[in-house]
py3Dmol code that shows the C-alpha trace and the ligand (Angstrom):
import py3Dmol

protein = """\
ATOM      1  CA  MET A   1      19.571 156.006  96.112  1.00  0.00           C
ATOM      2  CA  LYS A   2      16.072 155.546  94.865  1.00  0.00           C
ATOM      3  CA  GLU A   3      17.394 154.065  91.603  1.00  0.00           C
ATOM      4  CA  LYS A   4      19.677 151.768  93.531  1.00  0.00           C
ATOM      5  CA  LEU A   5      16.794 150.504  95.611  1.00  0.00           C
ATOM      6  CA  LEU A   6      14.598 149.993  92.581  1.00  0.00           C
ATOM      7  CA  SER A   7      17.258 148.173  90.605  1.00  0.00           C
ATOM      8  CA  LEU A   8      17.988 146.052  93.670  1.00  0.00           C
ATOM      9  CA  ARG A   9      14.351 145.062  93.744  1.00  0.00           C
ATOM     10  CA  GLN A  10      14.466 144.240  90.053  1.00  0.00           C
ATOM     11  CA  SER A  11      17.558 142.133  90.163  1.00  0.00           C
ATOM     12  CA  ALA A  12      16.267 140.306  93.264  1.00  0.00           C
ATOM     13  CA  GLU A  13      13.106 139.546  91.388  1.00  0.00           C
ATOM     14  CA  LYS A  14      15.084 138.232  88.428  1.00  0.00           C
ATOM     15  CA  ASP A  15      17.387 136.091  90.607  1.00  0.00           C
ATOM     16  CA  LEU A  16      14.486 134.641  92.500  1.00  0.00           C
ATOM     17  CA  HIS A  17      12.745 133.767  89.294  1.00  0.00           C
ATOM     18  CA  SER A  18      15.658 131.741  88.011  1.00  0.00           C
ATOM     19  CA  ALA A  19      16.405 130.069  91.349  1.00  0.00           C
ATOM     20  CA  SER A  20      15.384 126.422  91.319  1.00  0.00           C
ATOM     21  CA  THR A  21      16.608 124.937  94.597  1.00  0.00           C
ATOM     22  CA  SER A  22      16.135 125.902  98.216  1.00  0.00           C
ATOM     23  CA  LYS A  23      19.887 126.200  98.496  1.00  0.00           C
ATOM     24  CA  GLU A  24      19.921 128.884  95.788  1.00  0.00           C
ATOM     25  CA  LEU A  25      17.050 130.679  97.543  1.00  0.00           C
ATOM     26  CA  GLU A  26      19.027 130.810 100.759  1.00  0.00           C
ATOM     27  CA  GLU A  27      22.010 132.260  98.894  1.00  0.00           C
ATOM     28  CA  ILE A  28      19.767 134.945  97.403  1.00  0.00           C
ATOM     29  CA  ARG A  29      18.349 135.807 100.800  1.00  0.00           C
ATOM     30  CA  ILE A  30      21.847 136.279 102.199  1.00  0.00           C
ATOM     31  CA  ARG A  31      23.035 138.228  99.190  1.00  0.00           C
ATOM     32  CA  TYR A  32      20.183 140.766  99.381  1.00  0.00           C
ATOM     33  CA  LEU A  33      18.938 140.830 102.949  1.00  0.00           C
ATOM     34  CA  GLY A  34      21.875 139.503 104.966  1.00  0.00           C
ATOM     35  CA  LYS A  35      23.898 141.623 107.366  1.00  0.00           C
ATOM     36  CA  LYS A  36      26.528 142.080 104.710  1.00  0.00           C
ATOM     37  CA  GLY A  37      23.937 142.062 101.977  1.00  0.00           C
ATOM     38  CA  GLU A  38      23.243 144.608  99.300  1.00  0.00           C
ATOM     39  CA  LEU A  39      20.262 146.225 100.988  1.00  0.00           C
ATOM     40  CA  THR A  40      22.264 146.782 104.154  1.00  0.00           C
ATOM     41  CA  ALA A  41      25.022 148.304 102.051  1.00  0.00           C
ATOM     42  CA  ILE A  42      22.592 150.811 100.539  1.00  0.00           C
ATOM     43  CA  LEU A  43      21.120 151.704 103.938  1.00  0.00           C
ATOM     44  CA  LYS A  44      24.593 152.459 105.239  1.00  0.00           C
ATOM     45  CA  GLN A  45      24.769 155.323 102.768  1.00  0.00           C
ATOM     46  CA  MET A  46      21.639 156.842 104.296  1.00  0.00           C
ATOM     47  CA  GLY A  47      23.809 159.186 106.380  1.00  0.00           C
ATOM     48  CA  SER A  48      25.019 161.026 103.301  1.00  0.00           C
ATOM     49  CA  LEU A  49      21.469 162.034 102.322  1.00  0.00           C
ATOM     50  CA  PRO A  50      19.922 165.351 103.205  1.00  0.00           C
ATOM     51  CA  PRO A  51      17.806 164.917 106.395  1.00  0.00           C
ATOM     52  CA  GLU A  52      14.453 165.515 104.666  1.00  0.00           C
ATOM     53  CA  GLU A  53      15.067 162.673 102.211  1.00  0.00           C
ATOM     54  CA  ARG A  54      15.990 160.119 104.834  1.00  0.00           C
ATOM     55  CA  PRO A  55      12.454 159.142 105.959  1.00  0.00           C
ATOM     56  CA  ILE A  56      11.328 158.766 102.371  1.00  0.00           C
ATOM     57  CA  MET A  57      14.267 156.593 101.430  1.00  0.00           C
ATOM     58  CA  GLY A  58      13.865 154.659 104.695  1.00  0.00           C
ATOM     59  CA  ALA A  59      10.249 153.886 103.829  1.00  0.00           C
ATOM     60  CA  LEU A  60      11.197 152.851 100.303  1.00  0.00           C
ATOM     61  CA  ALA A  61      13.984 150.620 101.620  1.00  0.00           C
ATOM     62  CA  ASN A  62      11.517 148.942 103.995  1.00  0.00           C
ATOM     63  CA  GLU A  63       9.088 148.444 101.158  1.00  0.00           C
ATOM     64  CA  VAL A  64      11.790 146.847  99.042  1.00  0.00           C
ATOM     65  CA  ARG A  65      12.837 144.614 101.929  1.00  0.00           C
ATOM     66  CA  GLN A  66       9.276 143.520 102.495  1.00  0.00           C
ATOM     67  CA  LEU A  67       8.756 142.847  98.845  1.00  0.00           C
ATOM     68  CA  ILE A  68      11.874 140.731  98.573  1.00  0.00           C
ATOM     69  CA  GLU A  69      10.851 138.804 101.690  1.00  0.00           C
ATOM     70  CA  GLU A  70       7.431 138.104 100.227  1.00  0.00           C
ATOM     71  CA  MET A  71       8.910 136.992  96.943  1.00  0.00           C
ATOM     72  CA  LEU A  72      11.370 134.752  98.794  1.00  0.00           C
ATOM     73  CA  GLN A  73       8.513 133.245 100.729  1.00  0.00           C
ATOM     74  CA  SER A  74       6.290 132.467  97.762  1.00  0.00           C
ATOM     75  CA  ARG A  75       9.206 131.219  95.658  1.00  0.00           C
ATOM     76  CA  SER A  76      10.263 128.904  98.448  1.00  0.00           C
ATOM     77  CA  VAL A  77       6.778 127.340  98.573  1.00  0.00           C
ATOM     78  CA  GLU A  78       6.959 126.762  94.845  1.00  0.00           C
ATOM     79  CA  ILE A  79      10.446 125.308  95.012  1.00  0.00           C
ATOM     80  CA  GLU A  80       9.550 122.950  97.820  1.00  0.00           C
ATOM     81  CA  ARG A  81       6.678 121.649  95.759  1.00  0.00           C
ATOM     82  CA  LEU A  82       8.937 121.210  92.740  1.00  0.00           C
ATOM     83  CA  GLU A  83      11.575 119.467  94.800  1.00  0.00           C
ATOM     84  CA  LEU A  84       9.021 117.053  96.229  1.00  0.00           C
ATOM     85  CA  GLU A  85       7.692 116.319  92.762  1.00  0.00           C
ATOM     86  CA  ASN A  86      11.187 115.655  91.500  1.00  0.00           C
ATOM     87  CA  ARG A  87      11.956 113.350  94.371  1.00  0.00           C
ATOM     88  CA  LEU A  88       8.769 111.384  93.828  1.00  0.00           C
ATOM     89  CA  LEU A  89       9.628 111.007  90.165  1.00  0.00           C
ATOM     90  CA  ARG A  90      13.189 109.958  90.923  1.00  0.00           C
ATOM     91  CA  GLU A  91      12.311 107.425  93.600  1.00  0.00           C
ATOM     92  CA  ASP A  92       9.728 105.920  91.351  1.00  0.00           C
ATOM     93  CA  LEU A  93       7.935 104.122  94.163  1.00  0.00           C
ATOM     94  CA  ASP A  94       4.626 102.644  93.159  1.00  0.00           C
ATOM     95  CA  ILE A  95       2.848 101.709  96.329  1.00  0.00           C
ATOM     96  CA  THR A  96      -0.001 100.154  94.376  1.00  0.00           C
ATOM     97  CA  LEU A  97       2.262  97.339  93.102  1.00  0.00           C
ATOM     98  CA  PRO A  98       1.644  93.969  94.782  1.00  0.00           C
ATOM     99  CA  SER A  99       4.254  93.168  97.452  1.00  0.00           C
ATOM    100  CA  LYS A 100       6.899  90.468  97.102  1.00  0.00           C
ATOM    101  CA  ARG A 101       5.588  87.131  98.303  1.00  0.00           C
ATOM    102  CA  ARG A 102       7.354  85.703 101.296  1.00  0.00           C
ATOM    103  CA  PRO A 103       7.129  81.955 100.830  1.00  0.00           C
ATOM    104  CA  LEU A 104       5.564  80.283 103.845  1.00  0.00           C
ATOM    105  CA  GLY A 105       7.295  77.086 104.909  1.00  0.00           C
ATOM    106  CA  HIS A 106       5.674  73.939 106.186  1.00  0.00           C
ATOM    107  CA  LYS A 107       6.539  70.890 108.238  1.00  0.00           C
ATOM    108  CA  HIS A 108       9.333  68.594 107.135  1.00  0.00           C
ATOM    109  CA  PRO A 109       7.877  65.261 105.920  1.00  0.00           C
ATOM    110  CA  MET A 110       9.576  63.487 108.812  1.00  0.00           C
ATOM    111  CA  ASN A 111       7.775  65.772 111.227  1.00  0.00           C
ATOM    112  CA  ILE A 112       4.459  65.328 109.423  1.00  0.00           C
ATOM    113  CA  LEU A 113       4.741  61.580 110.060  1.00  0.00           C
ATOM    114  CA  LEU A 114       6.124  62.062 113.552  1.00  0.00           C
ATOM    115  CA  ASP A 115       3.214  64.296 114.546  1.00  0.00           C
ATOM    116  CA  GLU A 116       0.777  61.760 113.140  1.00  0.00           C
ATOM    117  CA  ILE A 117       2.366  58.964 115.157  1.00  0.00           C
ATOM    118  CA  LYS A 118       2.429  61.125 118.302  1.00  0.00           C
ATOM    119  CA  ASP A 119      -1.288  61.829 117.844  1.00  0.00           C
ATOM    120  CA  LEU A 120      -2.095  58.128 117.473  1.00  0.00           C
ATOM    121  CA  PHE A 121      -0.280  57.233 120.684  1.00  0.00           C
ATOM    122  CA  ARG A 122      -1.631  60.225 122.560  1.00  0.00           C
ATOM    123  CA  GLY A 123      -5.109  59.031 121.613  1.00  0.00           C
ATOM    124  CA  MET A 124      -4.292  55.749 123.390  1.00  0.00           C
ATOM    125  CA  GLY A 125      -3.193  57.487 126.560  1.00  0.00           C
ATOM    126  CA  PHE A 126       0.570  57.645 125.972  1.00  0.00           C
ATOM    127  CA  GLU A 127       2.657  60.597 127.146  1.00  0.00           C
ATOM    128  CA  ILE A 128       5.619  62.010 125.195  1.00  0.00           C
ATOM    129  CA  ALA A 129       8.995  61.639 126.925  1.00  0.00           C
ATOM    130  CA  GLU A 130      12.399  63.055 126.030  1.00  0.00           C
ATOM    131  CA  GLY A 131      15.998  62.300 126.805  1.00  0.00           C
ATOM    132  CA  PRO A 132      19.407  63.756 125.912  1.00  0.00           C
ATOM    133  CA  GLU A 133      21.196  62.867 122.677  1.00  0.00           C
ATOM    134  CA  VAL A 134      24.523  62.974 124.499  1.00  0.00           C
ATOM    135  CA  GLU A 135      24.176  60.023 126.852  1.00  0.00           C
ATOM    136  CA  THR A 136      26.192  57.989 129.274  1.00  0.00           C
ATOM    137  CA  THR A 137      26.993  54.322 128.719  1.00  0.00           C
ATOM    138  CA  TYR A 138      24.883  53.634 131.806  1.00  0.00           C
ATOM    139  CA  TYR A 139      21.627  54.764 130.203  1.00  0.00           C
ATOM    140  CA  ASN A 140      22.489  53.667 126.681  1.00  0.00           C
ATOM    141  CA  PHE A 141      23.776  50.183 127.564  1.00  0.00           C
ATOM    142  CA  THR A 142      24.324  49.119 131.174  1.00  0.00           C
ATOM    143  CA  ALA A 143      20.858  49.736 132.616  1.00  0.00           C
ATOM    144  CA  LEU A 144      19.446  48.194 129.429  1.00  0.00           C
ATOM    145  CA  ASN A 145      21.070  44.916 130.437  1.00  0.00           C
ATOM    146  CA  THR A 146      23.783  45.246 127.800  1.00  0.00           C
ATOM    147  CA  PRO A 147      26.987  44.126 129.524  1.00  0.00           C
ATOM    148  CA  GLU A 148      30.539  45.352 128.947  1.00  0.00           C
ATOM    149  CA  GLY A 149      31.978  43.703 125.879  1.00  0.00           C
ATOM    150  CA  HIS A 150      28.608  43.341 124.156  1.00  0.00           C
ATOM    151  CA  PRO A 151      29.072  43.909 120.430  1.00  0.00           C
ATOM    152  CA  SER A 152      26.563  46.765 120.280  1.00  0.00           C
ATOM    153  CA  ARG A 153      28.879  48.789 122.540  1.00  0.00           C
ATOM    154  CA  ASP A 154      31.585  48.475 119.932  1.00  0.00           C
ATOM    155  CA  MET A 155      33.717  51.514 119.175  1.00  0.00           C
ATOM    156  CA  GLN A 156      33.094  50.812 115.526  1.00  0.00           C
ATOM    157  CA  ASP A 157      29.371  51.411 115.800  1.00  0.00           C
ATOM    158  CA  THR A 158      29.193  54.110 118.436  1.00  0.00           C
ATOM    159  CA  PHE A 159      30.356  57.727 118.574  1.00  0.00           C
ATOM    160  CA  TYR A 160      32.138  57.976 121.930  1.00  0.00           C
ATOM    161  CA  PHE A 161      33.195  61.280 123.545  1.00  0.00           C
ATOM    162  CA  SER A 162      34.983  59.418 126.307  1.00  0.00           C
ATOM    163  CA  ASP A 163      34.847  55.954 127.890  1.00  0.00           C
ATOM    164  CA  ASP A 164      31.391  56.546 129.284  1.00  0.00           C
ATOM    165  CA  VAL A 165      29.878  59.439 127.303  1.00  0.00           C
ATOM    166  CA  LEU A 166      28.496  58.935 123.798  1.00  0.00           C
ATOM    167  CA  LEU A 167      25.918  59.987 121.234  1.00  0.00           C
ATOM    168  CA  ARG A 168      23.007  57.712 122.034  1.00  0.00           C
ATOM    169  CA  THR A 169      22.699  54.789 119.635  1.00  0.00           C
ATOM    170  CA  GLN A 170      19.037  54.176 120.486  1.00  0.00           C
ATOM    171  CA  THR A 171      16.117  55.941 122.136  1.00  0.00           C
ATOM    172  CA  SER A 172      15.865  52.958 124.527  1.00  0.00           C
ATOM    173  CA  SER A 173      17.962  55.039 126.952  1.00  0.00           C
ATOM    174  CA  VAL A 174      14.853  57.136 127.572  1.00  0.00           C
ATOM    175  CA  GLN A 175      13.105  54.043 128.990  1.00  0.00           C
ATOM    176  CA  ILE A 176      15.556  54.063 131.888  1.00  0.00           C
ATOM    177  CA  ARG A 177      15.269  57.826 132.427  1.00  0.00           C
ATOM    178  CA  VAL A 178      11.489  57.529 132.606  1.00  0.00           C
ATOM    179  CA  MET A 179      11.374  54.486 134.873  1.00  0.00           C
ATOM    180  CA  GLU A 180      14.003  55.616 137.376  1.00  0.00           C
ATOM    181  CA  ASN A 181      11.906  58.674 138.113  1.00  0.00           C
ATOM    182  CA  ARG A 182       8.539  57.104 138.737  1.00  0.00           C
ATOM    183  CA  GLN A 183       6.538  53.982 139.438  1.00  0.00           C
ATOM    184  CA  PRO A 184       3.976  52.338 137.117  1.00  0.00           C
ATOM    185  CA  PRO A 185       1.542  52.778 135.502  1.00  0.00           C
ATOM    186  CA  ILE A 186       3.831  54.083 132.764  1.00  0.00           C
ATOM    187  CA  ARG A 187       2.799  54.637 129.169  1.00  0.00           C
ATOM    188  CA  VAL A 188       5.204  56.789 127.117  1.00  0.00           C
ATOM    189  CA  ILE A 189       6.687  57.196 123.669  1.00  0.00           C
ATOM    190  CA  ALA A 190      10.022  58.916 123.180  1.00  0.00           C
ATOM    191  CA  PRO A 191      10.831  60.200 119.701  1.00  0.00           C
ATOM    192  CA  GLY A 192      14.308  61.473 118.916  1.00  0.00           C
ATOM    193  CA  ARG A 193      17.534  61.396 116.996  1.00  0.00           C
ATOM    194  CA  VAL A 194      20.049  58.556 117.378  1.00  0.00           C
ATOM    195  CA  TYR A 195      23.572  58.108 116.023  1.00  0.00           C
ATOM    196  CA  ARG A 196      25.635  55.235 114.700  1.00  0.00           C
ATOM    197  CA  LYS A 197      28.791  55.010 112.626  1.00  0.00           C
ATOM    198  CA  ASP A 198      27.045  54.080 109.393  1.00  0.00           C
ATOM    199  CA  GLU A 199      28.188  55.074 105.948  1.00  0.00           C
ATOM    200  CA  VAL A 200      25.681  57.286 104.151  1.00  0.00           C
ATOM    201  CA  ASP A 201      23.726  55.502 101.433  1.00  0.00           C
ATOM    202  CA  ALA A 202      20.142  55.233 100.231  1.00  0.00           C
ATOM    203  CA  THR A 203      19.020  53.455 103.413  1.00  0.00           C
ATOM    204  CA  HIS A 204      21.644  54.455 106.001  1.00  0.00           C
ATOM    205  CA  SER A 205      22.635  57.647 107.773  1.00  0.00           C
ATOM    206  CA  PRO A 206      24.904  58.187 110.797  1.00  0.00           C
ATOM    207  CA  MET A 207      22.033  60.203 112.278  1.00  0.00           C
ATOM    208  CA  PHE A 208      18.542  58.820 112.111  1.00  0.00           C
ATOM    209  CA  HIS A 209      15.295  58.856 114.070  1.00  0.00           C
ATOM    210  CA  GLN A 210      13.561  56.430 116.366  1.00  0.00           C
ATOM    211  CA  ILE A 211      10.417  56.354 118.414  1.00  0.00           C
ATOM    212  CA  GLU A 212      10.692  54.369 121.596  1.00  0.00           C
ATOM    213  CA  GLY A 213       7.613  53.015 123.342  1.00  0.00           C
ATOM    214  CA  LEU A 214       7.296  51.790 126.888  1.00  0.00           C
ATOM    215  CA  VAL A 215       4.333  50.493 128.860  1.00  0.00           C
ATOM    216  CA  VAL A 216       4.686  49.152 132.401  1.00  0.00           C
ATOM    217  CA  ASP A 217       1.791  48.203 134.616  1.00  0.00           C
ATOM    218  CA  LYS A 218       0.245  45.245 136.391  1.00  0.00           C
ATOM    219  CA  GLY A 219      -0.759  42.433 134.016  1.00  0.00           C
ATOM    220  CA  ILE A 220       0.761  43.810 130.777  1.00  0.00           C
ATOM    221  CA  THR A 221       1.264  41.014 128.233  1.00  0.00           C
ATOM    222  CA  MET A 222       2.690  40.399 124.780  1.00  0.00           C
ATOM    223  CA  GLY A 223      -0.930  40.579 123.561  1.00  0.00           C
ATOM    224  CA  ASP A 224      -1.090  44.239 124.579  1.00  0.00           C
ATOM    225  CA  LEU A 225       2.091  44.901 122.640  1.00  0.00           C
ATOM    226  CA  LYS A 226       0.862  43.185 119.491  1.00  0.00           C
ATOM    227  CA  GLY A 227      -2.600  44.718 119.619  1.00  0.00           C
ATOM    228  CA  THR A 228      -1.277  48.238 120.138  1.00  0.00           C
ATOM    229  CA  LEU A 229       1.316  48.086 117.361  1.00  0.00           C
ATOM    230  CA  ASP A 230      -1.083  46.421 114.953  1.00  0.00           C
ATOM    231  CA  ALA A 231      -3.643  49.174 115.565  1.00  0.00           C
ATOM    232  CA  VAL A 232      -1.043  51.894 115.029  1.00  0.00           C
ATOM    233  CA  PHE A 233       0.251  50.446 111.773  1.00  0.00           C
ATOM    234  CA  LYS A 234      -3.267  49.944 110.414  1.00  0.00           C
ATOM    235  CA  GLN A 235      -3.879  53.626 111.082  1.00  0.00           C
ATOM    236  CA  LEU A 236      -0.634  54.641 109.391  1.00  0.00           C
ATOM    237  CA  TYR A 237      -0.590  52.323 106.377  1.00  0.00           C
ATOM    238  CA  GLY A 238      -4.281  51.558 105.847  1.00  0.00           C
ATOM    239  CA  PRO A 239      -6.802  49.084 107.367  1.00  0.00           C
ATOM    240  CA  GLN A 240      -5.728  46.278 105.040  1.00  0.00           C
ATOM    241  CA  SER A 241      -2.193  46.356 106.487  1.00  0.00           C
ATOM    242  CA  LYS A 242      -0.958  43.219 108.261  1.00  0.00           C
ATOM    243  CA  THR A 243       1.743  42.860 110.897  1.00  0.00           C
ATOM    244  CA  ARG A 244       3.676  39.803 111.969  1.00  0.00           C
ATOM    245  CA  PHE A 245       6.007  39.204 114.886  1.00  0.00           C
ATOM    246  CA  ARG A 246       9.199  37.119 114.547  1.00  0.00           C
ATOM    247  CA  PRO A 247      11.284  35.960 117.496  1.00  0.00           C
ATOM    248  CA  HIS A 248      14.492  37.945 117.866  1.00  0.00           C
ATOM    249  CA  TYR A 249      17.027  38.892 120.522  1.00  0.00           C
ATOM    250  CA  PHE A 250      17.520  42.162 122.396  1.00  0.00           C
ATOM    251  CA  PRO A 251      19.343  42.346 125.719  1.00  0.00           C
ATOM    252  CA  PHE A 252      16.661  44.504 127.319  1.00  0.00           C
ATOM    253  CA  THR A 253      13.571  42.460 126.433  1.00  0.00           C
ATOM    254  CA  GLU A 254      12.600  38.836 127.085  1.00  0.00           C
ATOM    255  CA  PRO A 255      11.033  37.512 124.980  1.00  0.00           C
ATOM    256  CA  SER A 256      12.041  39.765 122.092  1.00  0.00           C
ATOM    257  CA  ALA A 257      10.635  40.096 118.621  1.00  0.00           C
ATOM    258  CA  GLU A 258      10.871  42.019 115.414  1.00  0.00           C
ATOM    259  CA  MET A 259       7.709  43.245 113.769  1.00  0.00           C
ATOM    260  CA  ASP A 260       7.260  43.170 110.016  1.00  0.00           C
ATOM    261  CA  LEU A 261       4.641  44.966 107.976  1.00  0.00           C
ATOM    262  CA  MET A 262       3.196  43.233 104.943  1.00  0.00           C
ATOM    263  CA  CYS A 263       4.728  44.884 101.884  1.00  0.00           C
ATOM    264  CA  PHE A 264       2.502  47.729 100.795  1.00  0.00           C
ATOM    265  CA  ALA A 265       3.683  47.374  97.197  1.00  0.00           C
ATOM    266  CA  CYS A 266       2.981  43.685  96.544  1.00  0.00           C
ATOM    267  CA  HIS A 267       0.738  42.777  99.509  1.00  0.00           C
ATOM    268  CA  GLY A 268       2.890  39.852 100.553  1.00  0.00           C
ATOM    269  CA  LYS A 269       3.660  38.348  97.187  1.00  0.00           C
ATOM    270  CA  GLY A 270       7.275  39.469  97.070  1.00  0.00           C
ATOM    271  CA  CYS A 271       8.642  42.276  94.936  1.00  0.00           C
ATOM    272  CA  ARG A 272      11.609  44.607  94.595  1.00  0.00           C
ATOM    273  CA  VAL A 273      10.467  46.898  97.402  1.00  0.00           C
ATOM    274  CA  CYS A 274      10.485  44.049  99.959  1.00  0.00           C
ATOM    275  CA  LYS A 275      13.350  42.212  98.210  1.00  0.00           C
ATOM    276  CA  GLY A 276      11.122  39.252  97.481  1.00  0.00           C
ATOM    277  CA  GLU A 277      10.175  38.770 101.136  1.00  0.00           C
ATOM    278  CA  GLY A 278       6.586  40.014 101.020  1.00  0.00           C
ATOM    279  CA  TRP A 279       7.247  41.631 104.418  1.00  0.00           C
ATOM    280  CA  ILE A 280       9.262  44.655 105.547  1.00  0.00           C
ATOM    281  CA  GLU A 281      10.975  44.820 108.936  1.00  0.00           C
ATOM    282  CA  MET A 282       9.658  47.782 110.898  1.00  0.00           C
ATOM    283  CA  LEU A 283      10.770  47.624 114.515  1.00  0.00           C
ATOM    284  CA  GLY A 284      12.182  45.736 117.468  1.00  0.00           C
ATOM    285  CA  CYS A 285      10.105  44.998 120.536  1.00  0.00           C
ATOM    286  CA  GLY A 286       9.527  42.672 123.444  1.00  0.00           C
ATOM    287  CA  MET A 287       8.618  42.321 127.100  1.00  0.00           C
ATOM    288  CA  VAL A 288      10.791  44.500 129.300  1.00  0.00           C
ATOM    289  CA  HIS A 289      13.529  42.313 130.841  1.00  0.00           C
ATOM    290  CA  PRO A 290      13.103  41.847 134.620  1.00  0.00           C
ATOM    291  CA  LYS A 291      16.682  43.004 135.131  1.00  0.00           C
ATOM    292  CA  VAL A 292      15.887  46.343 133.442  1.00  0.00           C
ATOM    293  CA  LEU A 293      12.923  46.842 135.762  1.00  0.00           C
ATOM    294  CA  GLU A 294      15.171  46.043 138.728  1.00  0.00           C
ATOM    295  CA  TYR A 295      17.759  48.597 137.585  1.00  0.00           C
ATOM    296  CA  CYS A 296      14.970  51.171 137.897  1.00  0.00           C
ATOM    297  CA  ASN A 297      13.633  49.933 141.238  1.00  0.00           C
ATOM    298  CA  ILE A 298      10.428  48.578 139.768  1.00  0.00           C
ATOM    299  CA  ASP A 299       9.455  45.202 141.202  1.00  0.00           C
ATOM    300  CA  PRO A 300       9.251  42.630 138.366  1.00  0.00           C
ATOM    301  CA  GLU A 301       7.189  40.349 140.633  1.00  0.00           C
ATOM    302  CA  ILE A 302       4.425  42.973 140.599  1.00  0.00           C
ATOM    303  CA  TYR A 303       4.804  44.702 137.252  1.00  0.00           C
ATOM    304  CA  THR A 304       5.399  43.662 133.687  1.00  0.00           C
ATOM    305  CA  GLY A 305       5.871  45.812 130.612  1.00  0.00           C
ATOM    306  CA  TYR A 306       6.488  45.922 126.928  1.00  0.00           C
ATOM    307  CA  ALA A 307       8.752  48.126 124.861  1.00  0.00           C
ATOM    308  CA  PHE A 308       9.392  48.810 121.220  1.00  0.00           C
ATOM    309  CA  GLY A 309      11.661  50.960 119.075  1.00  0.00           C
ATOM    310  CA  MET A 310      10.895  51.921 115.500  1.00  0.00           C
ATOM    311  CA  GLY A 311      12.987  53.677 112.905  1.00  0.00           C
ATOM    312  CA  THR A 312      10.944  56.595 111.642  1.00  0.00           C
ATOM    313  CA  ASP A 313      13.155  57.389 108.656  1.00  0.00           C
ATOM    314  CA  ARG A 314      12.380  54.066 107.046  1.00  0.00           C
ATOM    315  CA  MET A 315       8.720  54.448 107.981  1.00  0.00           C
ATOM    316  CA  ALA A 316       8.644  57.827 106.261  1.00  0.00           C
ATOM    317  CA  MET A 317      10.311  56.364 103.174  1.00  0.00           C
ATOM    318  CA  MET A 318       7.597  53.736 102.969  1.00  0.00           C
ATOM    319  CA  ARG A 319       4.829  56.162 103.781  1.00  0.00           C
ATOM    320  CA  TYR A 320       5.818  58.649 101.099  1.00  0.00           C
ATOM    321  CA  LYS A 321       7.303  56.123  98.645  1.00  0.00           C
ATOM    322  CA  VAL A 322      10.707  57.786  98.820  1.00  0.00           C
ATOM    323  CA  ASN A 323      13.526  55.489  97.738  1.00  0.00           C
ATOM    324  CA  ASP A 324      16.498  57.412  99.084  1.00  0.00           C
ATOM    325  CA  MET A 325      16.826  58.445 102.717  1.00  0.00           C
ATOM    326  CA  ARG A 326      19.324  61.187 101.887  1.00  0.00           C
ATOM    327  CA  LEU A 327      16.510  63.220 100.340  1.00  0.00           C
ATOM    328  CA  PHE A 328      15.128  63.796 103.846  1.00  0.00           C
ATOM    329  CA  PHE A 329      18.365  65.364 105.059  1.00  0.00           C
ATOM    330  CA  GLU A 330      19.634  67.319 102.065  1.00  0.00           C
ATOM    331  CA  ASN A 331      17.109  70.150 102.431  1.00  0.00           C
ATOM    332  CA  ASP A 332      16.529  70.468  98.722  1.00  0.00           C
ATOM    333  CA  MET A 333      13.430  72.649  98.406  1.00  0.00           C
ATOM    334  CA  ARG A 334      12.383  70.885  95.225  1.00  0.00           C
ATOM    335  CA  PHE A 335      11.959  67.721  97.275  1.00  0.00           C
ATOM    336  CA  LEU A 336      10.590  69.215 100.493  1.00  0.00           C
ATOM    337  CA  ALA A 337       7.997  71.395  98.758  1.00  0.00           C
ATOM    338  CA  GLN A 338       6.213  68.271  97.568  1.00  0.00           C
ATOM    339  CA  PHE A 339       4.819  67.391 100.990  1.00  0.00           C
TER     340      PHE A 339
END
"""
ligand_1 = """\
14
LIG
N 16.761 49.877 120.538
C 16.588 48.868 119.502
C 17.411 49.263 118.291
O 17.859 50.380 118.196
C 15.139 48.756 119.089
C 14.308 48.165 120.193
C 14.183 46.808 120.282
C 13.726 48.969 121.133
C 13.417 46.232 121.267
C 12.968 48.394 122.143
C 12.825 47.036 122.184
O 12.353 49.119 123.076
O 12.061 46.476 123.161
O 17.643 48.440 117.442
"""
view = py3Dmol.view(width=600, height=400)
view.addModel(protein, "pdb")
view.setStyle({"model": 0}, {"cartoon": {"style": "trace"}})
view.addModel(ligand_1, "xyz")
view.setStyle({"model": 1}, {"stick": {}})
view.zoomTo()
view.show()
C-alpha cells in the first residue's frame, strides 16, 4: 500500500506538471481526490491491513492527499496567470492607441443664416412666432384677403389634403395666427418651411423656406418698413448694399411692394448673376390690408402695420455664392462641411 500511495503521488505530480488549463486541473483533482478517485480507492483497501499498520498508512495517505492538494493549488495559480496572459495576447487590445474620432457636426448653412437673421430682428425687439405647416385655407388664404377663385389658391400650385386643408404655401398664415390671439403692439418674425408644386431645378424646390415679418402698432408707416429692411440687408450683405422698393400687388397688403437688393456681384451694372438687371428680387412686402386687420379684430382706424415675406433659400444662395439650391437639400457632406 505504501508503494501505491507513493506512486500515486508521483503520477499526480507528473499529471499536474503537464496540465495546462484549469479544465485539465479539475479533471486531475477528480481523478485523484474525488469520491471515486484513486486515493479513495486505495483507502478502501485499508481494512485488509493488519491493525498496527493502519494508523501509519492513514497518516501517509493524509500526507499524500495534502501534498496533492497543495500542488493543485499552486499549479492552478500558475495556470490562471498563463491563461490571462494568453487572453491578453489573443485579444491584442492596446489601450494606449488614440480613439476613433467621432466627427462633430455643425449647423446647416440655411440655419447659420436663419440664426443670423433671427438675431438681427431680435436685436430690434422682434419676437419669434411659429405656425403649423399643415394649414387650413382660412389661415393660408381667406383671412389674408385672398378670395375663392384667386389664382394663388390654384390646385396646380398648392398641395391640398382636402378642400380646406393644405401644406401652407406661405408663412403669411402665421400673421393671422399671431394677430387673432392678441392686440398691438405686435412685432414678430415667423421663419418656416412652405410648400408649392414646383419642379425641382437650380432655383426651385417644392419645399422651401420663408421668414415672415409683421409689425402692427399705432402710427406704423411704409417708412418703418423700408428703414427696417434696409438696415437688416445692410447687416447681412455689407454696409455698401442698397435696397429698392418697386410697386407690386399682394392681396393682404395695400400698398404692396417688392424689395430688390443691388446685385452683390456687379454692384448694379448688370451681370449674369442678376441677369443684366443690376438688382435681385428679395422679398414681398407692404402695409397690412385693413381687411386683414379686421379679420383679426384689430381696428384699422387705430392701428396700422407692415408685413414682409422673404425667401431664405435664395438669400442663402446669394450669401454663400451657391448657384444650385438643390445642394442645400441633398445632404452631401462634401458640400455641407464647407460651412
Ligand atoms: N407671402 C408672399 C409670398 O409667398 C410674400 C409676402 C408678400 C409676404 C407681402 C408678406 C407681404 O407678408 O406683406 O410670395
